[in-house]
N, C-alpha and C positions, 0 to 999 in steps of 0.2 A: 294288185300291188298298189299301195297308197304312198303318196309322196308326203313326207312329214315336214318338208321345208315350208316356211311361211310364204304367203303370196307376195309377188313382186309389187313394189310401189309404182304407181302410174304417174309419170311426170309429163306426159304429152299434153295434159290439160293446161299446164303452165305455158306451153308454146302457143296453144290456141288462144287462151285468154290474154296472153301478152300481146299477141298480134292484133286481136280485136280492140283491146283497150288502148294500145299504142296508136292504132289508126284513128280511134275516136278522139283521143287527146290531140294527136297531130292535126286532125281535121279542125278541131276547135281553135287551134292557133295558126292554121293556114299551111301546115306542113304535114299532110297526111302520109306521104311516102316515108319521110324521115321518122315520123312517129311509129309507123308500122314496122320499120326496120329496127328501131330501138327496142320496141316491144317484143319483136321476134327474137332479138339477141338476148334480152333479159330473160325471156321465157325459156330459151334454149339453155342458158346458163343454169337456171333453176332446175330444169329437167336433168341436166348433166349432174348437178349436185345430188339430186335424189337418186339417180342411177348409181353414182359413185358410193353413196352412203349405203344403198341396198346391196352392193357387191361385197362390202366389208363384213 
């Protein structure tokens, strides 16, 4: 039996990249933790948007 539905989009990479880039930017300005958390939040929002779009 084959599944004819298209493959799911992967949004987890946005969470990982957001965390890494946010920490790097935060480290550059002296606030690594805040940068990490902001990057994590933005990545999570992006991943949720991809998930939401994929479910429609």
